[in-house]
N, C-alpha and C positions, 0 to 999 in steps of 0.2 A: 502553630507555626512552624511546618517540617522541611530539609532542604532536601533538593533533591540532586541526586549523584547521576550520571550519565557516563557509564564505560565503554567504549567502542572494541567490538571481537572482531579484529582480523586474523588474518592466514588462516581463512579457511579451505583455500584452494578452490580448483574447479571443481564447481558441482553439475555433476553430467543426470541426465535422465534416469531414475530408478536408485538416484542415491536415497540413503537414507539423510535425509537431513536435519532429523533431531539427534542421531547419533552423532553427524558431522559439528553439528554446533553444540550439543553437549564435552563432547570431547575438546575443542577449542577453547569453551569458556572456563573446563577444570585446568589446560592447560593455561592458560593465563592466568589463574588463582583469582579468578571474577569471582566474587560472593556472590550468591544467586539468593535473596530471602522474600519470607513470605511477602505478598501484596506486589513485589516487582515487576516489571513488562518487561518481556524480551521483543524488542520492534524488530521485524527481518524483512528485508526486501525484494519486493515480489520478484526481483529478478532471479535469486536465488531460489525461491518457490518456481515461480514455472520452470525453471532448467531441472528441478529437481521431478517434475510432473510431467515434463516431456512436452512443455506447452512452446514449441521449437518449429518455424517453420523455415523449409530451404527453398529458399527466394525463386532459385531457377524451376520448381515446380509450381508456380504460379503464371499461370498464364492472363496478362492483363486483359481488363477488357477494354474497349474504344473509349469511354469515357476514363477511364483510369490514363491511355495510353495519352489523350486529347490534355488533360488535364497536367501530367505528368512533363508531357513536351513544352507547354505554357510557362511552368514554374522550372525546369531544369532538375525534375526530379525521377526519380527510379518507378517505371510504371507499375514495376512487380508490385514493389512498396506501396504505391498507391491502391494498387487493386486489394493489398491484402488487408489494409483499414478501411476501403470500402465494404469489404466481406465483411470483418469484424465490428462495423456499425448497425444498430439500428434504427437510428437517426443523423442525418449532417444538420447539426446546427449551423456552421457557417463554413465555408470554404472558400478563402482569397490568400491574395499577397505569399502563397506560398503554403498556407498554415491550415488542417484541415482538423476541426473543432466539432468532436460528433459524442454522440449519446452511446456507450457499450451496451452489450444484454444483462450488462450487471445493473444497466442504470446510472453507471458513472457518466459524467459530460467531462472531457478530456483531450488533448492535442492525440490526434493519429488512434484514438480509440482505444490508447494503451500499447498499440503495437510498439516496437522498439528493439532498436539495433544495436547499441551502447552496450559494453562487457558482453557483448555475444560474437561467435567466430565470425570471421568473413564472409557472406554468404547467404546470413542465414537471422533468421528475426526473432525476438520473444514475446509472447502473446500476453496478456494476463491470465491470471489462473481461472479455470473453468467456473469454481467459486470459491473466491479469497475468505470467505465465514470458514465454510467448509476446511479451506488449510488450513485456516487458523487454530482450529477447532482440534485436530490433527496432532497440530505442532504442539498446542499448549497439553493434552492429554498425556504425550510426552515427554513433555519439560517437568511436568509435575508430577510424574511416576518418576523421574530420572533426578529432579532435585529434593523430591519426597515433601514437597510444600506447595499450596497453592502460590503459582503466578499466572498471569497475563500474555495475552500474543497479542500484538500487533503485526499483521502484513501490510508492509505502508508501499506507497509509489509518491511520487514526481509530480504535481498537477502546477499547473498555472492557474492563475485567479483573474479574477473579472475584473476591472477597473485597477489593478495595482499593479506595478512592476516586478520582475524575479517570480520564482517558483522556490515551491515549499511543499516538505512531506505530509502526505494525509494516510489515516489509515482507510483501505480499502478492504480490508478483512480485522477482523476482530474477534477473539475468546477470550472468556474470563475475568476480563470488565465490562462495566456501563459505558457507553458510547459516548453517553452525556451524565455532565453531572445537573441537575438539575435544581437551583434554589430557587423556585417559585414557589412562593407559600409560606418563605420564611420573610425576616427584615434584615435590612438594611442599619448599618452602624448609629443612624438616625431611629430607627426604628419603624419608618417608615415600608409597606408590604413589598415585595420584588415580584411582581408578575411577568415577567419576560428576560429573565436569566437563566437561559439553559447551556450550560458551554460543554462546548463538543473536546472535554477532556482528549479522550482518545487522537483529536485531530494534536490538539496540544503535543501530547505524547512524543508523537512522532514525527512532530518540526522539533522539538528537544533534541530527540534522537539521531536528527539529520547532520545535528553542531559536529558530532564525531564519525558519521558516516560518510562525506562525502565520494561522490563516485569513482575519482581519481587517484583513491588511498586504498582500494581495496576492502573497505569492509562494510559487508552486507548485513553485520547483526550489531544492536548497542542492549546493553541490560540496561532499565531506566529503574533505579532504585530510590523510594523514600516516600514514593505518592502516596502505597498501600492499597491502592485499586485493584491489581490484581486479585484479586478473593473469592470472583464473582461464579456462576454456576458454569459452566461449557458452553448450556447450550443456551445463550442470552441472547440479544436480539441481534448482536452484530453488527457492521459496518452500514447492514443495510437501514440501522434506523436513522444516520447520519442523510439518508436521502430523501429530499423534500419532494411530498407527492405531487404530481403533475397540476393536482387540484388548486395548490397550496403556495403552486409557483410565481409569482408576481413578475418575471419575467419573458414567460414562455411567449 
């Protein structure tokens, strides 16, 4: 057994489109004297990744459709924001009580297709990165070069969960670590075979990181040390491996 330590990385400052996010994060980590070792995982919020990649939309540039206007009027929402959510959705799962649950082009099922106005300048909205796994790979390559040791990267976002109250951080982009720790084929403490234990370890790390990355505290990065998982190749399966194929989805 090993212990896990989560270090908050705050003080990054406002990230603008085109900023070198690797350099900003590495400089901040070094300024805080937070150690980064072999196998550690750096969890980076989707918001700063989206900002650096320019995944931002001015709401004044959006012309709402009749559908967006009608629904926004019913639930007292901004029709421009509703239109943007609909555009970012490939499938609307549910629209009710002022909430839109939809599927993004990434295959993620989440509120508002990941469109978010928190921690963004007024009048703007942030979208999810175009390819969160590719974003994670770029960050991971930069961090491995800067720190001179294998590390993993998770791009995280906050999702609600069916049948449970509250939200939780999950991995939407992964590089340098396996998204799932598969115990199938092993045995439990009584010697019985394990046939279904495949743990979403990347989501567990993302959730642990959120304990020090509260949105109101301005902490967009955390270093999770002690898992030893961040040593995998950059071109692994990524977070897409966590999305259940439609043919195996029992709730569609």
